[in-house]
LUMLODO-599052 format. One record per residue (C-alpha): chain; y, x, z; residue number from 1; residue in one letter. Coordinates in Angstrom, 2 decimals, m for minus. Each point is the difference from the previous one (the first is absolute). Layout:
LUMLODO-599052
<pt 'A', <Y, X, Z>, NUM, 'A'>
...
//
This chain:
LUMLODO-599052
<pt 'A', <9.93, 80.29, 22.53>, 1, 'M'>
<pt 'A', <3.26, 1.42, 1.18>, 2, 'F'>
<pt 'A', <0.32, 3.01, 2.21>, 3, 'G'>
<pt 'A', <0.70, 3.66, m0.15>, 4, 'R'>
<pt 'A', <m2.47, 1.14, 2.62>, 5, 'S'>
<pt 'A', <m3.51, m0.88, 1.09>, 6, 'E'>
<pt 'A', <1.37, m1.46, 3.23>, 7, 'S'>
<pt 'A', <2.27, m2.37, m1.98>, 8, 'D'>
<pt 'A', <m2.95, m1.14, m2.07>, 9, 'I'>
<pt 'A', <m2.16, m0.47, 3.11>, 10, 'K'>
<pt 'A', <2.73, m2.09, 1.60>, 11, 'R'>
<pt 'A', <0.39, m2.21, m3.09>, 12, 'V'>
<pt 'A', <m3.77, m0.44, m0.31>, 13, 'K'>
<pt 'A', <m0.09, m0.97, 3.67>, 14, 'G'>
<pt 'A', <2.72, m2.60, m0.53>, 15, 'R'>
<pt 'A', <m1.87, m1.53, m2.95>, 16, 'I'>
<pt 'A', <m3.41, m0.02, 1.66>, 17, 'I'>
<pt 'A', <1.17, m0.90, 3.49>, 18, 'G'>
<pt 'A', <m1.92, 0.26, 3.24>, 19, 'M'>
<pt 'A', <m3.71, m0.59, m0.71>, 20, 'D'>
<pt 'A', <0.95, m1.14, m3.53>, 21, 'G'>
<pt 'A', <1.97, m3.01, 1.27>, 22, 'K'>
<pt 'A', <2.99, 0.32, m2.36>, 23, 'T'>
<pt 'A', <m2.14, 0.57, m3.07>, 24, 'R'>
<pt 'A', <m2.22, m2.95, 0.96>, 25, 'R'>
<pt 'A', <3.00, m2.31, 0.49>, 26, 'I'>
<pt 'A', <1.45, 0.97, m3.39>, 27, 'I'>
<pt 'A', <m3.40, m0.55, m1.64>, 28, 'E'>
<pt 'A', <m0.50, m3.41, 1.64>, 29, 'E'>
<pt 'A', <3.49, m1.33, m0.70>, 30, 'L'>
<pt 'A', <0.04, 1.17, m3.62>, 31, 'T'>
<pt 'A', <m3.70, m0.51, m0.81>, 32, 'D'>
<pt 'A', <m0.28, 3.60, m1.23>, 33, 'T'>
<pt 'A', <m2.10, 3.06, 0.71>, 34, 'S'>
<pt 'A', <1.89, 3.10, 1.11>, 35, 'I'>
<pt 'A', <m1.28, 3.55, 0.27>, 36, 'T'>
<pt 'A', <1.87, 3.03, 1.31>, 37, 'V'>
<pt 'A', <m1.52, 3.30, m1.09>, 38, 'Y'>
<pt 'A', <1.75, 3.35, m0.01>, 39, 'G'>
<pt 'A', <3.48, m0.48, m1.46>, 40, 'H'>
<pt 'A', <m0.91, m3.25, m1.75>, 41, 'T'>
<pt 'A', <0.15, m3.68, 0.93>, 42, 'V'>
<pt 'A', <m2.13, m2.25, m2.21>, 43, 'G'>
<pt 'A', <0.48, m3.77, m0.23>, 44, 'I'>
<pt 'A', <m2.46, m2.35, m1.71>, 45, 'I'>
<pt 'A', <0.71, m3.70, m0.45>, 46, 'G'>
<pt 'A', <1.80, m2.56, m2.11>, 47, 'K'>
<pt 'A', <3.20, 1.42, m1.47>, 48, 'I'>
<pt 'A', <2.35, m2.23, 2.04>, 49, 'E'>
<pt 'A', <m1.85, 0.82, 3.22>, 50, 'N'>
<pt 'A', <m0.20, 3.72, m0.78>, 51, 'A'>
<pt 'A', <3.76, 0.08, m0.62>, 52, 'Q'>
<pt 'A', <0.66, m1.60, 3.39>, 53, 'I'>
<pt 'A', <m2.37, 2.46, 1.71>, 54, 'A'>
<pt 'A', <1.70, 2.89, m1.80>, 55, 'R'>
<pt 'A', <3.42, m1.17, 1.15>, 56, 'E'>
<pt 'A', <m1.25, m0.28, 3.60>, 57, 'A'>
<pt 'A', <m1.45, 3.52, m0.16>, 58, 'I'>
<pt 'A', <3.25, 1.34, m1.44>, 59, 'Q'>
<pt 'A', <1.88, m1.66, 2.88>, 60, 'M'>
<pt 'A', <m2.26, 1.83, 2.47>, 61, 'L'>
<pt 'A', <0.48, 3.31, m1.82>, 62, 'I'>
<pt 'A', <3.78, m0.47, 0.11>, 63, 'Q'>
<pt 'A', <m0.16, m0.53, 3.77>, 64, 'G'>
<pt 'A', <0.19, m3.78, 0.46>, 65, 'S'>
<pt 'A', <m1.41, m1.28, 3.25>, 66, 'Q'>
<pt 'A', <m3.49, m1.45, m0.18>, 67, 'H'>
<pt 'A', <1.23, m3.38, 1.30>, 68, 'A'>
<pt 'A', <2.50, m0.16, m2.88>, 69, 'T'>
<pt 'A', <m2.75, 0.72, m2.52>, 70, 'V'>
<pt 'A', <m2.29, m2.63, 1.57>, 71, 'Y'>
<pt 'A', <2.79, m2.62, m0.21>, 72, 'K'>
<pt 'A', <0.56, 0.94, m3.64>, 73, 'F'>
<pt 'A', <m3.73, m0.42, m0.72>, 74, 'L'>
<pt 'A', <m0.17, m3.39, 1.75>, 75, 'H'>
<pt 'A', <3.04, m1.23, m1.96>, 76, 'R'>
<pt 'A', <m1.45, 1.17, m3.32>, 77, 'K'>
<pt 'A', <m3.37, m1.60, 0.81>, 78, 'R'>
<pt 'A', <1.73, m3.35, 0.68>, 79, 'R'>
<pt 'A', <1.88, 0.31, m3.29>, 80, 'E'>
<pt 'A', <m3.23, 0.72, m1.92>, 81, 'L'>
<pt 'A', <m1.77, m2.97, 1.61>, 82, 'K'>
<pt 'A', <2.95, m2.28, m0.78>, 83, 'K'>
<pt 'A', <0.09, 1.08, m3.64>, 84, 'S'>
<pt 'A', <m3.76, m0.54, m0.30>, 85, 'M'>
<pt 'A', <0.35, m3.53, 1.43>, 86, 'L'>
<pt 'A', <2.84, m0.77, m2.41>, 87, 'E'>
<pt 'A', <m2.29, 0.85, m2.91>, 88, 'L'>
<pt 'A', <m2.36, m2.81, 1.02>, 89, 'W'>
<pt 'A', <2.59, m2.69, 0.64>, 90, 'E'>
<pt 'A', <0.01, m2.85, m2.49>, 91, 'K'>
<pt 'A', <3.23, m0.51, m1.91>, 92, 'P'>
<pt 'A', <1.60, m3.38, 0.65>, 93, 'E'>
//
């Protein structure tokens, strides 16, 4: 995590976790990953593509992006992943 003081780290952890864990839960649901925040560490478990998207979303939060911006980013990436998965199953003509 980034931060020079304990209060900076607390603030960043609060941004990642959100009120009652809402932000963390939304990131987990939209990326199909498991996220844990412990001490100065954020752990992400999931498929590599999904974990990379979750990591980017968390980095956006750390850098100060608004939560709504991060949620829009996650929704867009989820649509892109679904579309690419559907394209894999389409029959060539």
